[in-house]
N, C-alpha and C positions, 0 to 999 in steps of 0.2 A: 523678967522672969516669966510672966504670962506667955509671952511669945515663944520662949523656949519650951515651956510646958505643952503648949498646943502643938509645936513641931514634934516633940517626943511622942505625944499621943497619936499623932498622925502616922508617924513611923511605926509605932507598935501596931496600930490597926492594919496598916498595909502589910506588915510582916505576917500577922496572924491570918489575914485573908489569903496571902500567898501560900502559907503552910496548909491551911484548910483546903484550898483548891487542889494542892498537890496530893493530899490524902484522899480525895474523892475517888471512889471506886468506879471504874468504867462499867457502863451498863451494856454488857455484851454476853453472848454465849460463847464459851471457849471450846465447845464441842458441837459438831454438826447434829448430834443426836439429842441435844438438850430438849427440843420441843417434843420429841417422842417420849422421852423420859418424863417430862413434865405432865403430859396428859395421862401417863401411867402412875401418877401421884408420887413420883420419886422425890419431888420437892418436899413432901411431908414425910416420906419414909426414910430418906437419906439426906437430911438437911445440911449436914456438915460438908458434903461434897457439892451438892446442888447449889447452895447459897453462894459458894465461891465460883463455881465453874459454869453455872447456868442462870446467872442473875436475871437476864432478860426474860427467859421462858418462865421462870418462877415468880415473876412480878416483884423482884426485890430492888428495883431501881427507884431512887428517890423521885418524888413528884410525878410518878407515872401511875395513874389509877388503874386498878384491875377491873376492867369493864368488858362488856360485850360490844364489839364494834359493828355488829350486824344484827338486824332485828330478828334474823332466823337462827341465831346461836342456840337458844334453848331447844328449839325443835331439832336442830342438827345433833345436839348433845344427846337427846333422848333417842335419836335414831342410830347412835353409835359412831358419829363422825369424830368424836374426840380421839378415838383409837384408829379409825379408818383413815383419817386425814389429819394427823397430829400436828404437822408443821403449821398449817393454816389455822387450825383451831386454837393452838397454844397462843398464837400471836393475836388473833382476832376475837376469840371466844373464851378467854381465860376464866371469866367468872362462871360461865355455864359449864365449863369442864372441871370446875372445882380446883383450879390451880391456885387461886388467891388464898392468902393466909387466913382471911376472915370467913372463909366458907366452911361451915360445919356440916357434918354428915348427920343431919337430924330431920325428923318430921316435925314441922311447926304446927301441925293441925292433927287432932286425934283421928280424923277421918282419912288421912293420907293413904293408909293401907287399903281401905275400901275403894277409894277413888282410883288407885293404881290398878286394882283388880278389874275395875270397870273400864280400863283403857284411857284414863285421863292423862297419863304421862304422855301419850301420843296426841290425844285430842286437845289438850290444854297445856302444852309444854312450858309456856312462859310462867304460869302460876306454879306448876308442879316442880319445875327445876329449882325455883327459888324457895319453895315452901315444903316440898316433899322429896328431897334428895334421897333420903334413905329408902323410901318406898319405891322410888323409880330406879333405884340401883345405880345412881350416879355418885358413887362414893369409892374411896380407895379400897381395894381388896374385896369388893363385892363380886363373888363368883355367881355365874348364872347356872346353878346346879340345883338338883333336888337332893335334899339331905335325908330324905326318908324314902324307902322303897315303896311305900303305900301311896305316894303322891298321886299317881295316875288313878288309882281306885277312888281316892278321896275327891278328886276333881270331877269324876263321873257322877259322884253322889252330890255334887253341888257345893263342896266345901270352900271353893275359891270365893264364892259370894257369902256363904254362911259363916265362915271363919277366916276372913281375910288377914287378920293380924298374924295368925299362925302360918297360913299358906304363903304369905308374902315373904316370910323369912325362910321357911323350910322347903318350899316347893317352887322356887324361883323360876326354874326352867319351864316347868309345866304351866305356871300362871302366865308366862310368856311376855312379861312387860320389861324384863331386864334385857336391854338391847346392847349393852356395851361389852 
């Protein structure tokens, strides 16, 4: 009886293993535009389509960590390479470009806005991309525009440094650190 039980258990395990492996989803992009869409945050904006058709570019493959494969990824992201060179950046700099599921569009330090105004997004991209994504404009849907007609006047009066929290959100084009 023990011998038959062991044989049955082995058959069940092998059968379940075969079923599980046949259900595994292939880790590919089904469209040549997936990497471009991914760096334009379509993975987050349109997950129903992207999770099925652009698994590789959206970092949805099992056991594939979402990392930066080049030490320059953060610097390139701040300089706008996520959009200028989407195929390379999606594959090699997914974390810096914000493609990963676990990347939030937040400032992790209260001084991020001030640092961004002072040019730290370019000067210190490794820290800023990881801790000040919102202030550096590396987020989905962040437009590089001035939301107020008075931005130029305020900048001349020194408001970028005096009131960076406001200027960073409302006068992005003028402050000049939103590069994407």
